[in-house]
C-alpha positions in Angstrom: -26.4 11.2 31.6 -25.5 10.5 28.0 -26.3 7.2 26.4 -23.7 4.8 26.3 -22.8 2.5 23.4 -21.0 -0.6 23.2 -19.2 -1.8 19.9 -17.8 -5.3 19.7 -15.7 -7.2 17.0 -15.7 -10.7 16.6 -12.6 -11.3 18.6 -13.9 -9.1 21.6 -17.4 -10.8 21.9 -15.5 -14.4 21.9 -13.7 -13.4 24.8 -16.9 -12.4 26.6 -19.0 -15.4 25.4 -17.1 -17.8 23.8 -19.8 -20.2 23.8 -22.5 -18.1 22.1 -24.6 -19.1 19.3 -26.5 -16.7 16.7 -29.5 -18.0 14.8 -31.4 -16.2 12.4 -35.6 -16.5 12.4 -35.7 -19.5 10.3 -33.3 -21.1 13.0 -30.2 -21.2 10.9 -26.9 -20.7 12.6 -25.5 -17.4 11.4 -22.4 -17.5 14.0 -20.9 -19.2 16.8 -18.4 -18.7 19.4 -15.0 -20.3 18.9 -15.0 -22.8 22.1 -18.4 -23.9 21.2 -16.8 -25.3 18.0 -14.3 -27.4 19.6 -17.1 -29.4 21.6 -19.6 -29.5 18.9 -17.5 -30.0 15.5 -21.0 -30.5 13.5 -21.9 -26.6 14.1 -21.3 -24.7 10.9 -22.9 -21.5 9.5 -26.2 -21.9 7.7 -26.9 -25.1 9.4 -30.2 -26.0 11.1 -29.9 -25.1 14.9 -32.4 -28.0 15.9 -30.4 -30.6 13.9 -27.7 -30.2 16.5 -29.6 -29.1 19.7 -32.7 -29.9 21.6 -34.3 -27.7 24.2 -34.3 -29.8 27.2 -35.7 -27.4 29.9 -38.1 -25.5 29.8 -40.3 -27.8 28.0 -41.8 -26.2 24.7 -44.3 -27.6 22.6 -43.3 -26.5 19.4 -40.1 -25.0 18.2 -41.5 -21.7 16.9 -40.7 -18.1 16.5 -43.1 -17.2 19.3 -42.3 -19.9 21.8 -38.5 -19.4 21.6 -39.1 -15.5 22.3 -41.4 -16.5 25.3 -38.0 -17.9 26.8 -36.3 -14.8 26.9 -34.9 -13.9 30.4 -35.1 -17.7 31.2 -32.5 -20.3 32.2 -32.4 -22.5 29.1 -30.8 -26.1 29.0 -29.6 -27.2 25.5 -28.6 -30.7 24.7 -26.8 -32.4 22.0 -27.2 -35.6 21.0 -24.0 -36.4 19.5 -21.8 -36.2 22.6 -24.9 -35.6 25.2 -23.1 -32.5 26.7 -25.4 -30.0 28.1 -25.2 -25.9 27.5 -27.0 -23.9 29.9 -28.0 -20.0 29.3 -30.5 -17.6 28.0 -32.0 -16.6 24.5 -31.8 -12.8 24.1 -33.0 -11.0 20.9 -30.4 -9.3 18.6 -31.4 -7.1 16.1 -34.3 -9.7 14.8 -32.3 -12.7 15.4 -32.0 -15.2 18.5 -28.8 -15.0 20.4 -27.9 -17.8 22.9 -25.4 -16.7 25.6 -24.3 -19.7 27.6 -21.4 -22.1 28.8 -21.4 -25.8 29.1 -22.1 -27.4 32.4 -19.5 -29.9 33.8 -19.3 -31.5 37.2 -15.4 -31.9 37.3 -12.2 -30.9 35.6 -11.5 -34.2 33.9 -14.7 -33.5 31.9 -13.1 -30.2 30.8 -10.0 -31.8 29.8 -11.4 -34.8 27.9 -13.6 -31.9 26.0 -10.0 -30.3 25.0 -10.9 -27.2 27.0 -8.6 -24.4 28.8 -9.3 -22.1 31.0 -8.9 -19.4 27.8 -11.8 -21.2 26.6 -14.1 -19.9 29.3 -15.2 -16.3 29.6 -13.7 -14.1 32.7 -17.0 -14.0 34.5 -18.1 -17.6 34.0 -19.0 -19.1 37.5 -18.4 -22.7 36.4 -14.6 -21.9 36.9 -14.6 -21.1 40.2 -16.9 -24.2 41.1 -14.8 -26.6 39.3 -11.9 -25.3 41.0 -13.8 -25.5 44.4 -14.9 -29.3 43.5 -11.1 -29.9 42.4 -9.8 -28.6 46.0 -12.6 -30.5 48.0 -11.3 -33.7 46.4 -7.7 -32.8 47.3 -8.6 -31.9 50.6 -10.6 -34.9 51.2 -7.8 -37.1 50.1 -5.2 -35.5 52.2 -7.6 -35.8 55.4 -7.7 -39.5 54.7 -4.1 -39.8 54.1 -2.6 -37.0 56.6 -4.9 -36.4 59.5 -1.8 -36.2 61.5 -0.3 -33.0 59.5 -3.8 -31.4 59.1 -2.9 -28.2 61.4 0.8 -28.0 59.4 -0.9 -27.9 56.1 -3.7 -25.5 57.1 -1.7 -22.3 56.5 -0.1 -23.6 53.1 -3.6 -24.4 51.7 -4.6 -21.1 52.5 -1.7 -19.8 50.5 -2.3 -22.0 47.9 -5.9 -20.9 47.7 -4.4 -17.3 47.3 -2.0 -18.1 44.8 -4.6 -20.1 43.0 -7.1 -16.9 42.9 -4.3 -14.9 41.8 -3.3 -17.2 38.9 -6.8 -17.7 37.7 -7.3 -13.7 37.4 -4.1 -13.5 35.5 -5.2 -16.3 33.4 -8.3 -14.5 32.6 -6.9 -11.7 31.3 -3.4 -12.7 30.2 -3.7 -10.4 27.0 -3.3 -7.2 29.3 -1.2 -5.9 31.8 -1.9 -7.0 35.5 0.1 -5.8 38.7 -0.8 -6.9 42.2 0.0 -4.1 45.0 -0.1 -4.3 49.0 -2.5 -2.1 50.5 0.2 0.5 50.5 0.4 0.7 46.9 3.6 -1.2 46.5 3.5 -3.6 43.4 4.9 -7.1 44.6 3.8 -8.9 41.3 3.2 -8.2 37.5 2.6 -10.5 34.8 4.7 -10.7 31.5 2.1 -8.5 29.7 2.7 -5.6 31.8 6.3 -5.8 31.3 5.8 -6.0 27.1 3.5 -3.2 27.2 5.7 -0.6 29.5 9.3 -1.9 28.6 9.9 -2.1 32.2 11.5 -5.6 33.5 9.7 -7.3 36.4 12.8 -6.6 38.6 12.3 -2.6 37.6 8.6 -2.8 38.6 8.3 -4.8 41.7 9.0 -2.7 44.7 7.7 0.4 42.7 4.5 2.3 42.9 2.2 2.5 39.9 2.3 6.1 39.9 6.2 5.8 40.1 6.2 3.4 37.0 3.5 4.8 35.0 3.3 8.6 35.4 4.2 10.9 32.6 5.3 14.6 32.1 1.8 14.8 30.3 0.0 13.1 33.4 -2.3 15.9 35.0 -3.1 16.1 38.9 -7.2 15.5 38.1 -6.1 12.0 36.0 -3.9 10.8 39.3 -6.8 11.7 41.9 -9.1 9.3 39.8 -7.0 6.6 40.4 -5.4 7.5 44.1 -8.8 8.5 45.9 -10.5 5.5 45.1 -7.4 3.5 46.2 -7.0 5.3 49.4 -10.8 4.3 50.0 -10.5 0.7 49.2 -12.9 1.3 45.9 -12.5 0.3 42.5 -11.7 2.4 39.8 -11.9 2.3 36.1 -9.8 5.4 34.5 -8.3 6.3 30.9 -4.8 7.8 30.9 -1.4 8.1 29.6 0.9 5.5 30.9 4.8 6.0 30.9 6.9 3.5 28.5 10.6 2.8 29.1 13.0 5.0 26.9 10.5 8.1 27.1 7.0 8.8 25.8 3.8 7.3 26.5 0.6 5.3 25.2 -2.7 5.2 26.2 -4.2 2.8 28.6 -7.5 2.0 30.5 -6.7 1.0 33.9 -9.2 -1.1 35.9 -8.3 -1.3 39.6 -9.7 -3.9 42.1 -9.7 -4.2 45.9 -9.0 -7.3 47.6 -10.4 -8.0 50.9 -9.4 -10.8 53.6 -12.3 -12.9 55.3 -12.6 -10.3 57.9 -13.3 -7.7 55.4 -10.0 -6.0 55.6 -8.1 -4.4 52.8 -5.0 -6.5 52.0 -4.2 -6.3 48.3 -4.9 -4.3 45.5 -4.7 -5.6 41.7 -5.1 -3.8 38.3 -5.7 -4.7 34.8 -3.9 -2.4 32.4 -5.2 -2.4 28.7 -3.3 -0.9 25.8 -6.1 1.4 23.8 -3.8 3.4 21.9 -5.1 2.2 18.7 -8.8 2.7 19.9 -7.8 6.5 21.1 -6.2 7.2 17.6 -9.4 5.9 15.9 -11.6 8.0 18.0 -9.5 11.1 17.3 -9.7 10.2 13.4 -13.4 9.6 13.6 -13.8 12.9 15.1 -11.6 14.8 12.7 -13.2 12.9 9.6 -16.7 14.0 11.1 -15.6 17.4 11.3 -14.1 17.7 7.9 -17.3 15.9 6.4 -19.3 18.5 8.3 -17.0 21.6 7.0 -17.3 19.9 3.5 -21.0 19.6 3.5 -21.6 23.1 4.9 -19.3 24.8 2.1 -20.2 22.6 -0.5 -21.3 24.3 -3.8 -24.2 22.4 -4.0 -27.2 23.3 -2.1 -28.1 20.8 0.6 -31.4 19.9 2.4 -32.0 16.9 4.7 -35.5 16.5 6.3 -37.1 14.0 8.3 -40.4 12.1 7.6 -42.4 15.0 9.2 -40.5 17.6 7.1 -38.6 19.4 9.6 -35.0 20.3 8.8 -32.0 17.9 10.0 -29.4 19.9 7.8 -29.0 22.5 5.5 -25.9 24.0 4.3 -25.0 27.6 3.3 -25.4 27.2 -0.6 -29.0 26.1 -0.1 -29.8 29.6 1.7 -27.7 31.5 -0.6 -29.5 30.0 -3.6 -33.0 30.8 -2.2 -32.1 34.4 -1.0 -32.1 33.9 2.8 -29.6 35.4 5.0 -30.6 32.9 7.8 -27.4 30.8 9.2 -28.0 27.3 8.5 -27.9 26.3 12.1 -30.8 28.5 12.5 -33.0 26.3 10.3 -32.5 22.9 12.1 -35.6 21.9 13.7 -37.9 24.1 11.5 -41.1 23.0 10.1 -40.9 22.9 6.1 -44.0 21.3 5.5 -45.7 24.5 4.3 -42.9 26.2 2.6 -44.1 25.0 -1.1 -46.4 27.5 -1.4 -44.4 29.9 0.3 -41.2 29.6 -1.9 -43.1 29.2 -5.5 -42.5 32.7 -6.4 -39.0 31.9 -6.9 -39.8 30.2 -9.9 -40.8 30.7 -13.6 -43.8 28.3 -13.7 -44.8 28.5 -9.8 -47.8 26.2 -10.7 -45.5 23.3 -12.2 -43.2 23.7 -9.5 -46.0 23.0 -6.7 -47.6 20.2 -8.5 -44.1 18.6 -9.2 -42.8 19.0 -5.6 -46.1 17.8 -4.3 -45.7 14.7 -6.6 -42.3 13.8 -5.4 -43.4 14.1 -1.8 -46.4 12.0 -2.3 -44.8 9.1 -4.6 -41.5 9.2 -2.7 -39.6 7.8 -5.5 -36.0 9.2 -6.2 -35.6 11.9 -8.8 -32.3 12.7 -10.4 -31.0 16.0 -12.0 -34.4 17.5 -12.8 -34.0 20.9 -14.0 -36.2 23.9 -12.9 -36.1 27.6 -13.9 -36.1 30.4 -11.6 -38.0 33.8 -12.2 -34.7 35.6 -12.5 -33.4 33.2 -15.4 -31.2 30.8 -13.4 -31.3 27.1 -13.8 -31.0 24.8 -11.0 -30.6 21.0 -11.3 -32.9 19.2 -8.3 -32.1 15.6 -7.0 -34.6 14.2 -4.3 -33.7 11.1 -2.5 -36.1 9.3 -0.1 -34.6 7.7 3.0 -36.0 4.4 4.0 -35.3 2.1 7.0 -36.6 -1.3 7.3 -39.1 -0.3 4.8 -40.1 2.9 6.6 -40.1 6.4 5.1 -37.7 8.5 7.3 -37.1 11.7 5.3 -35.6 12.7 2.2 -32.2 14.5 1.1 -32.6 17.0 -1.6 -29.7 18.4 -3.6 -29.7 21.9 -5.8 -27.0 22.5 -8.4 -26.7 26.0 -10.0 -26.1 25.0 -13.7 -27.0 28.4 -15.3 -23.5 28.6 -16.6 -23.5 25.2 -17.6 -26.9 25.3 -19.5 -25.6 28.6 -21.2 -22.4 26.9 -22.3 -24.7 24.2 -23.6 -26.5 26.8 -25.9 -23.2 28.3 -27.1 -21.6 24.7 -27.9 -25.0 23.7 -29.5 -24.9 26.9 -31.9 -21.2 26.3 -32.5 -21.9 22.7 -33.5 -24.6 23.6 -35.8 -22.2 26.5 -37.2 -19.6 24.0 -38.0 -21.7 20.7 -38.9 -21.8 21.6 -42.5 -18.0 22.4 -42.6 -17.0 19.2 -40.9 -19.4 17.1 -43.2 -17.8 18.6 -46.2 -14.3 19.0 -45.3 -11.7 17.4 -47.5 -10.1 15.3 -44.5 -11.9 12.3 -43.2 -13.4 12.8 -39.7 -14.3 9.9 -37.7 -15.5 9.7 -34.1 -15.8 6.6 -32.2 -16.7 5.2 -28.5 -14.3 3.7 -26.0 -15.4 0.3 -28.1 -14.4 1.7 -31.2 -17.9 2.0 -32.5 -18.5 4.7 -34.8 -20.4 7.4 -33.7 -19.8 10.0 -36.3 -18.2 10.2 -39.8 -18.2 12.8 -42.7 -18.7 12.5 -46.3 -14.7 12.6 -46.8 -14.5 9.5 -44.7 -16.9 7.6 -46.7 -15.4 8.9 -50.0 -11.8 7.5 -48.8 -12.9 4.3 -47.3 -15.7 3.4 -50.0 -18.4 2.8 -47.6 -21.7 4.7 -47.0 -22.5 6.3 -43.7 -25.2 3.3 -43.1 -22.3 0.8 -43.3 -20.0 2.8 -41.2 -22.5 4.2 -38.2 -23.1 1.8 -35.3 -20.0 -0.6 -36.5 -16.7 -1.1 -35.5 -14.3 1.0 -37.7 -11.4 -1.6 -37.3 -13.4 -4.7 -38.3 -14.3 -3.0 -41.6 -11.0 -1.6 -42.6 -8.1 -3.1 -40.8 -5.9 -6.2 -40.6 -5.4 -8.1 -37.3 -2.0 -6.5 -37.0 -3.2 -2.9 -37.7 -6.1 -3.6 -35.2 -3.4 -4.0 -32.4 -2.0 -0.5 -33.4 -5.3 1.1 -33.1 -6.2 -0.6 -30.0 -3.1 0.6 -28.4 -3.7 4.3 -29.8 -7.4 3.8 -28.2 -6.2 3.1 -24.8 -3.9 6.1 -24.9 -6.7 8.5 -25.7 -8.1 7.6 -22.1 -4.8 9.0 -20.7 -5.5 12.1 -22.8 -2.8 11.6 -25.3 -3.2 13.0 -28.8 -0.8 12.1 -31.6 -0.6 11.2 -35.2 0.2 7.8 -36.8 0.1 5.9 -40.0 -1.9 2.6 -40.8 -2.5 0.4 -43.6 -6.4 0.1 -44.4 -8.4 -2.0 -46.7 -11.1 0.1 -48.6 -14.5 -1.7 -49.6 -13.2 -2.4 -52.8 -10.4 -4.2 -51.2 -7.7 -1.6 -51.9 -4.7 -1.2 -49.8 -4.2 2.4 -49.1 -2.2 4.2 -46.2 -3.8 6.7 -44.0 -2.5 9.2 -41.8 -4.6 9.7 -38.9 -4.5 12.5 -36.1 -6.3 11.2 -33.3 -7.2 13.0 -30.0 -9.7 12.1 -26.7 -13.1 13.0 -27.0 -14.6 14.6 -24.0 -18.1 15.2 -22.4 -19.1 18.4 -20.9 -17.8 16.9 -17.8 -14.2 16.5 -18.8 -14.5 12.7 -19.3 -12.9 10.9 -22.2 -15.9 9.1 -24.1 -14.1 8.2 -27.1 -11.6 9.2 -29.9 -11.8 11.7 -32.9 -9.5 11.3 -35.7 -8.7 13.1 -38.8 -7.8 10.4 -41.5 -5.7 11.6 -44.4 -4.8 9.4 -47.4 -1.3 9.5 -48.0 -0.9 6.5 -50.3 2.2 7.1 -52.5 3.4 10.1 -50.5 5.6 8.9 -47.4 8.1 11.1 -47.6 8.1 14.1 -44.8 8.4 16.8 -47.7 5.4 15.3 -49.5 3.3 15.2 -46.5 3.9 18.7 -45.9 2.9 19.9 -49.4 -0.5 17.7 -49.1 -1.0 19.5 -45.9 -0.1 23.0 -47.4 -3.0 22.3 -50.3 -5.5 21.8 -47.3 -4.3 24.9 -45.6 -4.0 27.0 -48.6 -8.0 26.5 -48.9 -8.6 28.2 -45.7 -10.2 31.5 -46.1 -8.0 32.4 -43.1 -4.2 33.0 -43.7 -2.0 29.8 -42.5 1.7 29.9 -41.8 4.1 27.0 -41.1 7.2 28.0 -39.4 10.4 26.0 -38.2 10.7 25.4 -34.5 12.7 28.6 -34.4 9.8 30.6 -35.7 11.2 31.1 -39.1 8.4 30.9 -41.9 8.8 27.6 -44.2 5.5 28.2 -45.8 2.3 30.4 -46.1 -0.8 30.0 -47.9 -2.4 32.2 -50.6 -4.6 34.2 -48.1 -1.6 35.2 -46.1 0.3 36.5 -49.4 -2.9 38.6 -50.2 -3.1 40.0 -46.9 0.4 41.1 -46.3 1.2 42.0 -49.9 4.7 40.0 -49.8 5.7 37.1 -51.9 6.6 33.6 -51.0 10.1 34.2 -51.6 10.1 37.5 -49.3 8.6 35.6 -46.4 10.3 32.3 -46.4 13.2 32.1 -43.7 11.8 35.5 -41.8 10.2 35.7 -38.6 6.7 37.3 -38.8 7.2 39.8 -36.1 10.3 41.3 -37.6 8.7 41.8 -41.0 5.3 42.5 -39.9 5.2 44.5 -36.6 5.1 48.2 -36.9 4.8 51.6 -34.8 1.5 50.6 -33.3 1.8 47.1 -32.6 1.8 46.2 -29.3 5.1 45.5 -27.5 3.5 43.4 -24.8 1.6 41.1 -27.4 4.9 40.9 -29.3 6.7 39.4 -26.0 3.9 37.2 -25.1 4.3 35.8 -28.8 7.9 35.0 -28.2 7.8 33.7 -25.0 4.9 31.1 -26.0 6.8 30.2 -29.1 10.0 29.6 -27.1 8.1 27.7 -24.6 6.4 25.6 -27.1 3.2 26.5 -25.8 0.0 27.5 -27.7 -0.7 31.0 -28.3 -3.8 33.2 -29.3 -4.1 37.2 -29.0 -4.8 40.1 -31.2 -2.4 42.4 -32.7 -1.6 45.4 -35.4 0.2 44.2 -38.6 1.5 46.3 -41.5 1.2 45.1 -45.1 4.2 45.7 -47.4 2.8 48.8 -48.8 2.5 50.1 -45.4 -1.1 49.5 -44.6 -2.1 49.0 -41.1 -4.4 46.0 -40.2 -5.8 44.1 -37.2 -5.4 39.9 -36.9 -6.2 37.3 -34.6 -3.5 35.0 -34.2 -4.1 31.3 -32.9 -1.3 28.8 -33.3 0.5 25.7 -31.4 3.3 23.8 -32.0 3.7 20.6 -34.2 5.5 17.5 -32.4 6.8 14.3 -33.9 6.2 11.0 -32.6 8.8 11.4 -29.8 7.1 14.7 -28.6 9.6 16.8 -30.1 8.8 20.2 -31.5 9.3 20.5 -35.3 7.4 23.1 -36.5 4.6 25.9 -35.3 1.3 26.2 -37.0 -0.7 29.5 -36.9 -3.8 30.9 -38.4 -4.2 34.3 -38.8 -7.7 35.8 -39.2 -8.0 39.7 -40.6 -10.3 41.4 -38.1 -9.8 44.9 -39.1 -13.4 45.2 -40.1 -14.6 43.9 -36.7 -12.4 46.3 -34.8 -13.7 49.2 -37.2 -17.2 48.3 -36.0 -16.0 48.3 -32.5 -14.5 51.9 -33.1 -17.8 53.2 -34.6 -19.9 51.4 -32.0 -17.8 53.6 -29.2 -18.2 56.7 -31.3 -21.9 56.1 -31.6 -22.2 55.6 -28.0 -20.3 58.9 -27.5 -22.5 60.6 -30.1 -26.0 59.1 -28.4 -24.6 60.9 -25.2 -23.7 64.1 -26.7 -27.4 64.0 -27.9 -28.9 62.9 -24.8 -27.1 66.0 -23.1 -28.5 68.2 -25.7 -32.0 66.6 -25.1 -31.9 67.5 -21.6 -31.0 70.9 -22.3 -33.5 71.4 -24.4 -35.9 69.9 -22.2 -35.1 72.4 -19.6 -35.2 75.4 -22.2 -38.9 74.2 -23.5 -39.9 73.5 -19.9 -39.1 77.0 -18.7 -40.5 78.9 -22.0 -44.0 76.8 -21.7 -44.3 77.3 -17.9 -44.3 81.1 -18.4 -47.4 81.7 -20.6 -49.4 78.7 -18.9 -48.9 80.6 -15.6 -50.2 83.9 -17.5 -53.3 82.0 -19.0 -54.0 80.4 -15.6 -54.0 83.9 -13.8 -55.8 85.5 -16.7 -58.7 82.6 -16.4 -58.8 83.4 -12.8 -59.1 87.0 -13.4 -62.1 86.5 -16.0 -63.8 84.3 -13.5 -63.6 86.7 -10.8 -64.7 89.8 -12.8 -67.5 87.9 -14.3 -68.5 85.3 -11.3 -72.3 86.5 -11.4 -72.6 87.0 -15.3 -71.6 83.6 -16.2 -73.9 80.8 -16.2 -73.3 77.2 -15.1 -72.2 76.1 -18.4 -69.7 78.7 -18.9 -68.4 78.4 -15.6 -67.9 74.4 -16.2 -65.9 75.3 -19.4 -63.7 77.7 -17.6 -63.1 75.4 -15.0 -62.2 72.6 -17.3 -59.6 75.1 -19.1 -58.1 75.7 -16.0 -57.4 72.1 -14.8 -56.0 71.6 -18.0 -53.6 74.2 -17.4 -53.0 73.0 -14.3 -52.3 69.3 -15.6 -50.0 71.0 -18.2 -48.1 72.5 -15.6 -47.5 69.2 -14.0 -46.9 67.5 -17.0 -44.0 69.9 -17.9 -42.6 69.5 -14.4 -42.8 65.8 -14.8 -40.6 66.2 -18.1 -38.3 68.5 -16.6 -37.8 65.9 -13.6 -37.5 62.8 -16.0 -34.9 64.5 -18.0 -32.5 65.5 -15.2 -32.5 61.7 -13.6 -29.6 60.6 -15.8 -27.9 64.2 -16.3 -27.5 65.0 -12.8 -24.7 63.8 -10.5 -25.9 61.4 -7.5 -25.2 62.8 -4.0 -24.3 59.5 -2.1 -25.1 59.8 1.7 -26.9 58.0 4.4 -30.5 58.3 4.0 -33.1 56.9 6.7 -35.9 55.6 4.6 -38.1 55.4 7.6 -37.7 59.1 8.5 -38.1 60.1 4.5 -41.3 57.9 4.2 -42.8 59.7 7.4 -42.1 63.0 5.7 -43.9 61.9 2.5 -46.9 60.9 4.7 -47.0 64.4 6.3 -46.6 66.5 2.9 -48.8 64.7 0.3 -52.4 65.1 0.3 -54.1 61.9 1.8 -57.9 61.9 1.8 -59.6 60.9 5.1 -60.9 57.8 4.1 -57.2 56.4 3.4 -54.6 55.3 5.6 -50.7 54.8 5.0 -48.9 52.5 7.5 -45.2 51.4 7.9 -45.2 47.8 8.6 -41.3 47.2 9.8 -39.0 50.0 10.6 -37.3 51.0 7.5 -33.6 50.8 6.8 -31.0 53.3 6.5 -29.3 53.3 3.1 -26.8 54.6 1.2 -28.1 57.1 -2.0 -29.1 60.1 -2.9 -31.8 62.0 -0.6 -33.6 63.8 -3.3 -33.9 60.8 -5.7 -35.2 58.6 -3.0 -37.7 61.3 -2.0 -38.7 61.4 -5.6 -38.7 57.4 -5.9 -41.2 56.9 -2.9 -43.2 60.1 -3.1 -44.2 59.3 -6.6 -45.0 55.4 -6.0 -46.9 56.5 -2.9 -48.9 59.0 -4.5 -49.6 56.9 -7.1 -51.1 54.4 -4.7 -53.1 56.9 -3.1 -54.4 58.4 -6.4 -55.7 54.4 -7.5 -57.6 53.6 -4.6 -61.5 53.5 -4.9 -62.3 51.7 -1.8 -64.4 53.2 0.9 -61.8 52.6 3.5 -58.3 52.8 1.8 -55.0 51.4 2.8 -51.4 51.9 2.0 -48.8 49.6 3.3 -45.1 50.3 3.2 -42.6 47.5 4.2 -39.6 45.8 3.3 -37.3 42.6 3.3 -33.4 42.3 3.9 -31.0 39.7 2.2 -27.2 39.4 1.9 -26.9 41.9 -1.0 -30.2 43.9 -1.4 -33.3 45.7 -0.1 -36.5 44.6 -1.4 -39.0 47.6 -0.5 -42.8 47.1 -1.0 -45.9 49.5 -1.4 -49.3 47.7 -1.2 -52.8 49.1 -1.7 -56.2 48.1 -1.9 -57.3 50.0 -5.0 -58.6 49.3 -8.6 -55.5 47.0 -9.7 -53.8 46.8 -13.0 -54.5 44.0 -15.5 -51.7 41.8 -16.1 -51.5 43.0 -19.8 -50.2 46.6 -18.5 -47.8 45.1 -16.3 -44.9 46.7 -18.3 -46.7 49.7 -19.9 -47.5 51.4 -16.4 -43.7 52.3 -16.5 -43.8 54.0 -19.9 -43.9 57.7 -20.2 -47.3 59.1 -20.4 -49.4 56.0 -19.4 -51.8 56.9 -16.9 -54.8 55.0 -15.5 -56.6 57.5 -13.4 -58.6 60.5 -14.1 -56.7 62.6 -11.2 -55.9 66.1 -12.3 -52.7 65.9 -10.8 -51.7 62.7 -13.0 -49.2 63.3 -16.0 -48.2 59.6 -16.8 -44.8 60.2 -16.0 -44.9 59.4 -12.1 -43.9 55.4 -12.4 -41.4 56.2 -15.4 -39.8 58.7 -13.1 -39.4 55.9 -10.5 -38.3 53.2 -12.9 -35.7 55.5 -14.3 -34.3 56.3 -10.8 -34.3 52.5 -9.9 -32.4 51.7 -13.1 -30.1 54.6 -12.3 -29.2 52.5 -9.1 -28.7 49.4 -11.1 -32.1 48.1 -9.0 -35.3 46.4 -10.3 -38.7 47.3 -9.9 -41.8 45.0 -10.6 -45.3 44.7 -9.6 -48.0 42.2 -8.5 -51.4 43.2 -9.0 -55.4 41.7 -9.4 -58.2 43.8 -10.8 -60.3 45.2 -8.1 -58.1 44.2 -5.3 -55.2 46.3 -5.5 -51.5 46.4 -6.5 -48.1 45.7 -4.7 -45.0 47.4 -6.4 -41.5 46.0 -5.4 -38.5 47.9 -5.6 -34.9 45.8 -5.1 -32.1 47.9 -4.3 -28.4 46.9 -4.0 -26.8 47.4 -0.5 
């Protein structure tokens, strides 16, 4: 059976226990029932419990935490000295606090009235109500017996009816917020309260005489729901069911119906009553909660941040897809739940560039159990992750941790690029002719260039770290700048004029072009302003002239055109690049004048559309000078707007990139030339290999004949020399074969087919020479991959042969294995041979590098392997220890 939880708010808890008192361990009142406060006005939150109440029974020597705790489950009597009212009930523990649940002890209804209490002040289940009713009834009966003995028999039936009515009224009063109906034993309703009519919309006249099914059944009501009520009803059993109830006028609402049979003194079912509670809001809340949980679960599983949640024993409680992907695991996150991760530090250290630092750092984190935020760790493959660790404590006890991993590789590269760009332009910014000023959100200066110091009269030490407004502006002008700074937070960029006072007291007019300053997260951190002293030059034409002087010094071409795109002004660089004079250009559109036969029509249309829309543009296009000379330009431009946001001009910068384009073309030609040379070299290798192998075979045959003809004439020394010559000739033959194989790898086309690597490796084991003391095993059944069968044969045969040749142990072992990820196969060939020194890790893949005395070793085996792997855009690397052996890893794309 599932564990059931009950959640109460303040109102619902008061209905059940209107006289409760919640007390903390220091005996201060934290909360209390509404009905309690009517009898004890002195009861207030944070007031001492024992300043109001005494524990009458059972007696305790001292009011301590342990003594109160010993009273749990016992009947306790509390007395107030203020009005001598006795409360009886029990102490219970509630989350470390004391909870007293009880009710006042009265001996008559008059005492209830004297304390201004009503039936609604008592809990439905409070037995005191029934007892008071009984006492009151006995008083009435006693009086009537004394006065009306003659009519006792006639009143007997009436008293019985009154008692039944009193019981009904008591039940109705105790649940007056919910709907209540009474039915006879056949299920016909003969009474309902106003709350039921209000809930359903049916009048009492429409309800009485009908059955609950006739009134409450909806189109959506199922037969199963009806059985949950009708079967207990027919059996005379209580029931408690949640279901849809019809509302007059159509539609339904969710209710909780509690049915209770009523029996007479003989145990016969005479009536049934049911309480109907509207739970539509609760149902809606439950649905929203489930929906929110589903959305939250989906969000976490699909986050682009790797998430791992562990308990205090390092068992996984939650992992998402991104975490698995970041660490090359193709396991579904659901399969990780409950897995023990306590030994994974050593298992996962191979992912990281500095494995020892990774192990030490993570061990320290788990040991100290202190939060770590945004710690950067670098992986072997060059990726950079940002790791955060948050320990989870409950009541001061460690319950586990939450780790998150964010791939910031791209971010770090961008930061490096930005830093390089910043350094590149820092000297330009420092010496530009316009005053440049950066301020934070509080108007404190964070950067200024020399030109700003020149026009303001202040040096950098007097500006940096101070508020620019307090140095330069009057109170009126400060308001203007403050308003502009506020608009920067909204992302607004604009230009405006202000009056400033320089350090020398001179009053100047500045034109400021301001824009928001953003951090890498796109958040506004302040403003950037370019300050131009325009004193004495207030007219628009003069302003344009000043800006033209600035633009004229730009090494790139600058164009200012009207809002239709017709040129108004160009700088000297533009005149030199195009060969036109200013008079020939003014009033013309650049495209009509400069574009020609090889100019891209698509790019030209792009420029027209962007200018028409008033949008920024950035492109490359071929232009022609006046003399017809073709040149490439990169164009960047944007609209210039007035204070109303209306386009008044366009501003563009053109950079001559002809030399760059020429270099790109030369690069392409060079690549083509190299490809041609490689092809010729491959052809040459084939010819040389063929021409060399023929005389080598002749030499080998001649040596063999000489040895056979003179086998008894040669001494041992001569025999030894002939054997050396013969071995060298054979090695030369193998070397020529290796060179020819190496040269063919890039030149021959790859035939893609399904290759059973397991079958291929078994064939290799059968065909190569393996000494008796060496065993070659396949640990896992190798997969079927897509590739060229001949190339795969070369790859695995070379590397397995290489492993066999390097074994110097009495018992040799070569193990072939593989692992599979979502995108790759990673094969491993492990041997227990001589091993390779770390300084030779990269050299072993170079041509003619050999570390064995084998007659068949040419120094080309591993270089051929590497070239095949590169041909498939894969990776190859090794791990080795001298004297213990080596493991070669081959990573191939699926």
